[in-house]
C-alpha positions in Angstrom: 77.6 12.4 -12.4 76.8 8.7 -11.6 80.1 8.2 -9.9 79.8 11.2 -7.6 76.2 10.3 -6.6 77.1 6.7 -5.7 80.3 7.7 -3.8 78.3 10.2 -1.8 75.8 7.5 -1.1 78.6 5.2 0.1 80.0 7.9 2.5 76.5 8.8 3.7 75.6 5.2 4.5 78.9 4.8 6.3 78.2 7.8 8.5 74.8 6.6 9.4 76.1 3.1 10.2 78.7 4.6 12.5 76.1 6.7 14.3 74.0 3.5 14.8 77.0 1.4 16.0 78.1 4.0 18.6 74.6 4.3 20.1 74.8 3.4 23.8 78.6 3.2 23.9 79.0 6.6 25.5 81.1 7.9 22.7 80.0 11.5 21.9 82.2 12.1 18.9 82.6 10.1 15.8 85.8 9.2 14.0 85.7 11.3 10.7 84.9 9.3 7.7 87.0 9.8 4.5 86.6 13.3 3.4 84.7 14.2 0.3 87.7 16.3 -0.7 89.4 13.1 -1.7 86.5 12.2 -3.8 86.3 15.7 -5.3 90.0 15.3 -6.3 89.2 12.1 -8.2 86.1 13.5 -9.8 87.8 16.8 -10.5 90.5 14.9 -12.5 87.9 13.0 -14.3 86.0 16.2 -15.2 89.2 17.8 -16.6 90.5 14.7 -18.4 91.2 14.8 -22.1 88.4 13.7 -24.4 89.8 11.9 -27.4 88.9 13.4 -30.8 88.3 11.1 -33.8 89.5 11.8 -37.3 86.0 13.1 -38.3 86.1 15.8 -35.6 83.6 14.1 -33.3 84.4 13.8 -29.6 84.9 10.3 -28.3 82.5 9.2 -25.6 83.4 8.3 -22.1 82.5 4.8 -20.8 78.8 4.0 -20.2 77.4 5.2 -16.9 75.2 2.1 -16.8 78.2 -0.2 -16.5 79.7 2.0 -13.8 76.5 2.0 -11.9 76.3 -1.8 -12.0 79.9 -2.1 -10.8 79.4 0.3 -7.9 76.3 -1.6 -6.9 78.3 -4.8 -6.9 80.8 -3.2 -4.6 78.1 -2.1 -2.2 76.6 -5.7 -2.0 79.3 -6.8 0.4 78.0 -4.6 3.2 77.8 -5.8 6.8 74.7 -7.9 7.7 73.8 -6.5 11.1 70.6 -6.9 13.1 69.4 -3.3 13.2 68.1 -2.1 16.5 67.6 1.6 15.7 66.4 3.8 12.9 68.7 6.6 11.7 66.8 9.7 10.6 68.3 12.6 8.7 70.9 12.6 6.0 74.7 12.7 6.0 76.1 14.9 8.8 72.9 14.8 10.9 73.0 15.2 14.6 72.8 12.5 17.2 69.1 13.4 17.8 68.2 11.5 14.7 68.8 8.1 16.4 65.4 6.6 17.3 65.6 3.4 19.4 63.1 0.8 18.3 63.0 -1.2 21.5 61.7 1.7 23.6 59.9 5.0 23.1 62.2 6.8 25.5 65.7 8.3 24.9 68.5 6.7 26.9 69.1 8.7 30.0 72.6 9.3 31.3 73.0 7.9 34.8 75.8 8.1 37.3 75.2 4.5 38.4 78.2 2.3 37.8 77.9 0.1 34.7 76.7 -3.4 35.4 77.6 -6.6 33.6 74.7 -6.0 31.1 76.1 -2.6 30.2 79.6 -4.1 29.6 78.1 -6.8 27.3 76.1 -4.1 25.4 79.3 -2.0 25.0 81.2 -5.1 23.8 78.5 -5.9 21.2 78.4 -2.2 20.1 82.2 -2.3 19.7 82.1 -5.4 17.6 79.5 -3.8 15.3 81.5 -0.6 15.1 84.6 -2.6 14.0 82.5 -4.5 11.3 81.1 -1.2 10.0 84.5 0.5 10.0 86.2 -2.3 8.1 83.3 -2.5 5.6 83.4 1.3 5.1 87.1 1.5 4.5 87.0 -1.5 2.1 84.1 0.0 0.2 85.7 3.4 0.0 89.0 1.9 -1.3 87.2 -0.3 -3.9 85.0 2.5 -5.1 88.1 4.8 -5.5 89.9 2.0 -7.4 86.9 1.4 -9.6 86.5 5.1 -10.5 90.2 5.3 -11.2 90.0 2.4 -13.6 86.9 3.7 -15.4 88.4 7.2 -15.9 91.8 5.8 -17.0 93.7 7.0 -13.9 94.5 3.7 -12.3 96.0 0.3 -13.3 94.3 -3.1 -13.0 95.6 -6.6 -12.8 94.8 -8.6 -16.0 95.1 -12.3 -16.6 94.7 -12.3 -20.4 94.1 -16.0 -20.8 91.6 -16.2 -18.0 89.8 -13.1 -19.1 89.4 -14.5 -22.6 87.9 -17.8 -21.2 85.5 -15.8 -19.0 84.3 -13.7 -21.9 83.9 -16.8 -24.0 81.8 -18.4 -21.3 79.5 -15.4 -21.2 79.1 -15.4 -24.9 78.4 -19.1 -24.9 75.8 -18.7 -22.2 74.0 -16.1 -24.2 73.9 -18.3 -27.3 72.7 -21.3 -25.2 70.0 -19.1 -23.7 68.8 -18.3 -27.3 68.7 -22.1 -28.1 66.8 -22.7 -24.9 64.2 -20.0 -25.8 63.8 -21.5 -29.3 63.5 -25.0 -27.9 60.7 -23.9 -25.5 58.9 -22.2 -28.5 59.2 -25.5 -30.5 57.7 -27.4 -27.5 54.8 -25.0 -27.3 54.1 -25.3 -31.1 54.3 -29.1 -31.0 51.9 -29.2 -28.1 49.5 -26.9 -30.0 49.8 -29.1 -33.1 49.0 -32.2 -31.2 45.9 -30.7 -29.7 44.8 -29.7 -33.2 45.5 -33.2 -34.7 43.7 -34.9 -31.8 40.6 -32.7 -32.3 40.7 -33.2 -36.1 40.9 -37.0 -35.7 37.9 -37.0 -33.4 36.0 -34.9 -35.9 36.8 -37.3 -38.8 35.8 -40.3 -36.7 32.5 -38.7 -35.8 31.8 -37.8 -39.4 32.6 -41.3 -40.6 29.8 -42.6 -38.4 27.3 -40.0 -39.6 28.2 -40.1 -43.4 27.8 -43.6 -44.8 28.7 -42.5 -48.3 32.1 -41.1 -47.0 32.7 -43.5 -44.1 35.8 -45.0 -45.6 37.5 -41.7 -46.5 36.7 -40.2 -43.1 37.8 -43.4 -41.4 41.4 -43.6 -42.8 41.9 -39.8 -42.3 40.9 -40.3 -38.6 43.4 -43.1 -38.3 46.1 -41.1 -39.9 45.6 -38.2 -37.5 45.6 -40.5 -34.5 48.9 -42.0 -35.7 50.4 -38.6 -36.2 49.2 -37.6 -32.8 50.9 -40.6 -31.2 54.2 -40.0 -33.0 53.9 -36.3 -32.1 53.6 -37.2 -28.4 56.8 -39.3 -28.7 58.6 -36.4 -30.4 57.3 -34.0 -27.8 58.8 -36.2 -25.0 62.2 -36.1 -26.7 62.1 -32.4 -27.2 61.1 -31.8 -23.6 64.0 -33.9 -22.4 66.3 -31.9 -24.7 65.0 -28.5 -23.4 65.2 -29.7 -19.7 68.9 -30.7 -20.2 69.8 -27.4 -21.8 68.0 -25.5 -19.0 70.0 -27.4 -16.4 73.2 -26.6 -18.2 72.5 -22.9 -18.6 70.8 -22.0 -15.3 72.7 -24.3 -12.9 76.1 -25.4 -14.3 77.1 -22.2 -16.2 75.5 -19.9 -13.6 77.4 -21.6 -10.8 80.7 -21.0 -12.6 79.7 -17.3 -13.3 79.0 -16.8 -9.6 82.6 -17.9 -8.9 83.7 -15.5 -11.6 81.9 -12.6 -9.9 83.7 -13.5 -6.6 87.0 -13.6 -8.5 86.3 -10.1 -10.1 85.4 -8.6 -6.7 88.6 -10.1 -5.2 90.6 -8.7 -8.1 89.2 -5.2 -7.4 90.1 -5.4 -3.7 93.5 -6.7 -4.5 94.2 -3.8 -6.9 92.8 -1.3 -4.4 95.1 -2.4 -1.5 98.0 -2.7 -3.9 97.6 0.9 -5.0 97.3 1.9 -1.3 100.5 0.1 -0.5 102.3 1.7 -3.4 101.3 5.1 -2.3 102.5 4.5 1.3 105.8 3.1 -0.1 106.5 6.3 -2.0 105.8 8.5 1.1 108.2 9.5 3.8 109.6 6.9 6.2 109.1 7.7 9.9 107.9 5.8 12.9 104.2 6.3 12.3 104.5 5.6 8.6 106.5 2.4 9.2 103.6 0.9 11.3 101.0 1.9 8.7 103.2 0.4 6.0 103.5 -2.9 7.8 99.8 -3.1 8.4 99.1 -2.2 4.7 101.6 -5.0 3.7 99.8 -7.6 5.8 96.4 -6.5 4.4 97.6 -6.5 0.9 99.1 -10.0 1.3 95.8 -11.4 2.7 93.8 -9.9 -0.3 96.5 -11.3 -2.7 96.1 -14.8 -1.3 92.3 -14.5 -1.7 92.7 -13.3 -5.3 95.1 -16.1 -6.2 92.8 -18.7 -4.6 89.8 -17.5 -6.5 91.7 -17.3 -9.7 92.6 -21.0 -9.4 89.0 -21.9 -8.5 87.8 -20.1 -11.7 90.3 -21.9 -13.9 89.3 -25.3 -12.5 85.6 -24.6 -12.8 86.0 -23.4 -16.4 87.9 -26.6 -17.3 85.2 -28.9 -15.7 82.4 -26.9 -17.3 83.9 -27.3 -20.7 84.2 -31.1 -20.3 80.7 -31.4 -18.9 79.2 -29.2 -21.6 80.7 -31.4 -24.4 79.5 -34.6 -22.7 75.9 -33.3 -22.2 75.5 -31.6 -25.6 76.9 -34.7 -27.5 74.1 -36.8 -26.0 71.4 -34.2 -26.4 72.2 -33.3 -30.0 72.2 -36.9 -31.0 68.8 -37.4 -29.3 67.3 -34.3 -31.0 68.6 -35.3 -34.5 67.4 -39.0 -34.3 64.0 -38.0 -32.9 63.2 -35.3 -35.4 64.5 -37.4 -38.3 62.4 -40.4 -37.3 59.3 -38.3 -36.8 59.3 -36.6 -40.2 60.3 -39.8 -41.9 57.2 -41.4 -40.4 59.3 -44.2 -38.8 57.4 -44.9 -35.6 59.6 -47.8 -34.6 62.9 -45.8 -34.9 61.3 -43.0 -32.9 60.4 -45.3 -30.1 63.9 -46.9 -30.2 65.4 -43.4 -29.9 63.5 -42.8 -26.6 64.5 -46.2 -25.3 68.2 -45.5 -26.2 68.2 -42.4 -24.0 66.0 -43.9 -21.2 63.2 -41.4 -21.8 59.9 -42.6 -20.3 56.7 -41.0 -21.6 53.8 -40.3 -19.3 50.4 -41.4 -20.6 47.9 -38.6 -21.3 46.1 -37.5 -18.2 48.6 -39.2 -15.9 49.4 -37.3 -12.7 52.9 -36.1 -11.8 54.9 -38.7 -9.9 55.4 -38.2 -6.2 58.7 -37.2 -4.7 59.4 -40.8 -3.6 58.6 -42.2 -7.0 61.1 -39.8 -8.6 63.8 -41.1 -6.3 
């Protein structure tokens, strides 16, 4: 199963990171990582869960493994960014001999010499790295457990119906705008090809008008017509390029920036639910001196993740509001430009076509002109 494979990978990575972090600290035993028995419990429940049967006698299908794999990969993205100083060989549960220092070809020797200031600094750095890896491992384990519970219908998740609807609408809008952007680029390519053909055809007519005295007049006005169409086509191409560029900025920058905040919000929601579930399980357990301390620590951690979740939820709501206002403003201008330019081109109204570009402050570069420098664009 995909969930079992990824969860085993999480625990294996956590074990290797702990081995690396403890190198040189003098610690000969490792703190056990969360046992696979807990994972087997979750996966065992998932394997024996009821499969719904439709009215036609066909078994209902479980959620797609592809979506689960993507969500698990997103959980793993938040791993610690540490400067690796050793290579860990062997898989999960390997011995300490698998640690190969990269700075020296010799294994560290145990010495009875008292530790100097350098050793104390090294132990302090190793301790900090160990804490980072430990916190990341615990957080990843809890989030993976929560994600599997939600996917298999065993856990609850926090849902903001109004915000979730707006996020889904944004994703659908982005897909449609990407389709418009693709079609706009195709139109630009076709217009450019048409202009090249019209330009070549005009040159051919002009050449034939000089070499065919009996058809000089006919070839002449056809050559002038193609040159005029080519000129108007260059103006239309400039307007369409401006339209495509604006749509590209809206899709790849403005919408994408909002969706990045949405991804952070969804990750914070998963952490919030994971620590909420952990706190609920501790609250239902026995109350003794040891449990009371763990409960207070869990309550503080839960509150911190709750504050993070609430903050990101507010950020997403604000960005969605500003995005909608910006989208309406940009598209109102661009759609008006596109309509006026296309209408004037096919009506053969050269004056109106030029006025449209002046109205939207679009400047055309003459053929063969070089791209302006960075200072000129400023």
